[in-house]
C-alpha positions as CSV (number, residue, x, y, z in Angstrom):
1,M,0.0,0.0,0.0
2,R,1.2,3.5,-0.7
3,Q,1.6,5.9,2.2
4,T,1.2,9.7,2.1
5,D,2.0,11.8,5.1
6,G,2.3,8.7,7.3
7,E,-1.3,7.7,6.7
8,T,-2.7,4.8,4.8
9,V,-6.2,5.0,3.4
10,A,-8.1,1.9,2.2
11,A,-11.7,1.7,0.9
12,V,-13.9,-1.3,1.3
13,V,-16.5,-1.7,-1.4
14,V,-19.2,-4.4,-1.1
15,T,-21.1,-5.3,-4.2
16,N,-23.9,-7.7,-5.3
17,N,-25.3,-7.5,-8.8
18,R,-24.9,-3.8,-9.3
19,K,-22.3,-3.5,-12.1
20,K,-23.2,0.0,-13.2
21,L,-23.2,1.6,-9.8
22,F,-20.1,-0.4,-8.9
23,D,-18.3,1.0,-11.9
24,E,-19.2,4.5,-10.9
25,C,-18.1,3.9,-7.3
26,L,-14.7,2.5,-8.4
27,Q,-14.1,5.4,-10.8
28,A,-14.9,7.9,-8.0
29,L,-12.5,6.2,-5.6
30,L,-9.7,6.1,-8.3
31,H,-10.1,9.8,-9.1
32,Q,-10.3,11.4,-5.6
33,T,-8.2,14.4,-4.7
34,R,-6.4,12.3,-2.1
35,P,-6.1,8.9,-3.8
36,V,-6.7,5.8,-1.7
37,D,-3.9,3.4,-1.1
38,S,-6.0,0.3,-1.7
39,I,-9.5,-0.7,-2.6
40,I,-10.8,-3.9,-1.2
41,V,-13.6,-5.2,-3.3
42,I,-15.9,-7.8,-1.7
43,D,-18.2,-9.5,-4.3
44,N,-21.1,-10.8,-2.3
45,A,-21.7,-13.8,-4.6
46,S,-22.9,-11.7,-7.6
47,T,-24.6,-13.6,-10.4
48,D,-24.3,-10.8,-13.0
49,S,-20.8,-11.6,-14.4
50,T,-19.1,-9.2,-12.0
51,P,-15.7,-10.9,-12.2
52,E,-15.7,-10.8,-16.0
53,F,-16.9,-7.2,-16.0
54,L,-14.0,-6.2,-13.6
55,A,-11.5,-8.0,-15.9
56,Q,-12.9,-6.4,-19.0
57,K,-12.7,-2.9,-17.5
58,G,-9.1,-3.5,-16.3
59,Y,-9.8,-3.3,-12.6
60,L,-8.4,-6.7,-11.8
61,S,-5.0,-5.6,-13.2
62,N,-4.9,-2.5,-11.1
63,P,-2.4,-3.1,-8.3
64,I,-4.3,-1.2,-5.6
65,I,-7.5,-3.2,-6.2
66,Y,-7.9,-6.4,-4.2
67,Y,-10.9,-8.5,-5.4
68,I,-12.4,-11.1,-3.0
69,R,-15.4,-13.1,-4.2
70,L,-17.5,-14.7,-1.5
71,S,-19.2,-18.1,-2.1
72,E,-22.5,-16.9,-0.7
73,N,-24.2,-13.5,-0.1
74,T,-23.5,-12.6,3.5
75,G,-25.3,-9.3,3.3
76,G,-23.7,-5.9,3.8
77,E,-22.5,-6.6,7.3
78,G,-20.8,-9.8,6.3
79,G,-19.3,-8.2,3.3
80,F,-17.9,-5.3,5.2
81,Y,-16.6,-7.7,7.9
82,E,-14.6,-9.6,5.3
83,G,-13.3,-6.4,3.8
84,I,-12.2,-4.9,7.1
85,K,-10.6,-8.2,8.1
86,H,-8.6,-8.3,4.9
87,G,-7.7,-4.6,5.3
88,Y,-6.0,-5.2,8.6
């Protein structure tokens, strides 16, 4: 992870079957005034081809994006739990 001014900033994004909104969210995170050091993406068992979409858009080759696909939808709480756990 990159560090700026001694601080590290990570974003956890949980998604489930929302490719368009998910794309907008990732674009916003990648173009902030203070860039994040890492983006932890939790795919809550999407069934809308999210992994293929991420690969096609080039997100999976971005070194600051960590993609984790859960085998079942654990809801928002479960997704954020996994993301924070991996962030630490």
